[in-house]
C-alpha positions in Angstrom: -9.7 -6.5 -0.6 -13.8 -7.3 1.1 -13.3 -7.3 4.9 -15.1 -10.8 4.8 -11.6 -12.2 2.9 -8.9 -12.6 4.7 -5.9 -14.7 3.2 -3.9 -17.6 5.1 -0.9 -15.9 2.6 0.4 -13.0 1.5 2.6 -13.2 -1.0 4.8 -9.5 -1.8 6.2 -10.1 -5.2 6.3 -6.4 -5.8 9.7 -6.1 -6.4 9.6 -9.2 -8.9 8.9 -9.5 -12.9 7.1 -11.8 -14.6 7.2 -14.9 -14.3 8.5 -13.9 -10.8 4.9 -13.1 -9.0 3.4 -16.2 -10.7 5.9 -18.9 -9.7 5.6 -17.4 -5.9 1.9 -18.1 -6.5 2.7 -21.7 -7.2 5.4 -22.1 -4.3 2.5 -20.9 -1.7 0.1 -23.2 -3.6 1.7 -26.4 -3.4 2.2 -25.7 0.6 -1.1 -24.4 1.4 -4.0 -26.9 2.6 -7.3 -26.9 0.7 -9.5 -23.8 1.6 -6.5 -21.7 1.8 -6.7 -18.1 0.2 -3.7 -16.6 -0.7 -3.0 -13.0 -2.1 -0.1 -12.1 -4.3 1.2 -8.2 -4.4 2.7 -7.2 -7.6 3.9 -4.6 -9.5 4.4 -6.4 -13.1 1.0 -6.1 -15.2 1.6 -9.8 -17.0 1.1 -10.8 -13.4 -3.0 -9.8 -14.2 -3.3 -11.7 -16.8 -0.8 -15.5 -16.0 -2.1 -15.6 -12.5 -5.6 -15.7 -13.3 -5.5 -18.0 -16.5 -3.0 -20.1 -14.2 -5.9 -20.1 -11.6 -8.5 -21.4 -14.4 -6.2 -24.3 -15.5 -5.5 -25.2 -11.8 -8.9 -25.6 -11.1 -9.2 -23.1 -8.2 -10.8 -20.1 -7.1 -9.9 -16.5 -8.4 -11.2 -14.3 -5.3 -10.3 -11.2 -7.3 -8.2 -8.9 -9.1 -7.6 -5.9 -7.4 -5.6 -2.5 -8.6 -3.7 -0.6 -5.4 -2.2 2.5 -5.3 0.9 1.0 -7.5 0.3 -2.3 -7.9 -2.2 -5.3 -8.4 -3.7 -8.0 -6.2 -4.5 -11.4 -6.7 -6.4 -13.0 -4.6 -7.1 -17.1 -4.9 -8.3 -20.0 -3.4 -7.0 -23.5 -3.0 -9.8 -25.7 -3.9 -7.8 -28.6 -5.2 
């Protein structure tokens, strides 16, 4: 993740499998304020597809999907 991106909330869902990480993201989204940045850590490869699709459908901003050491990081900015 870029040094400029500072998540407001980090969700460590590495022990959870589809649809768990996405459900955790949606739960955090509902509690977040506009402008908040949510970062989700997931070991489930389906999250790499499902989370960006949900972000697009929900009208928010995907800041990145990053391959980390043994997991993925999906970074979302709440815009609505």
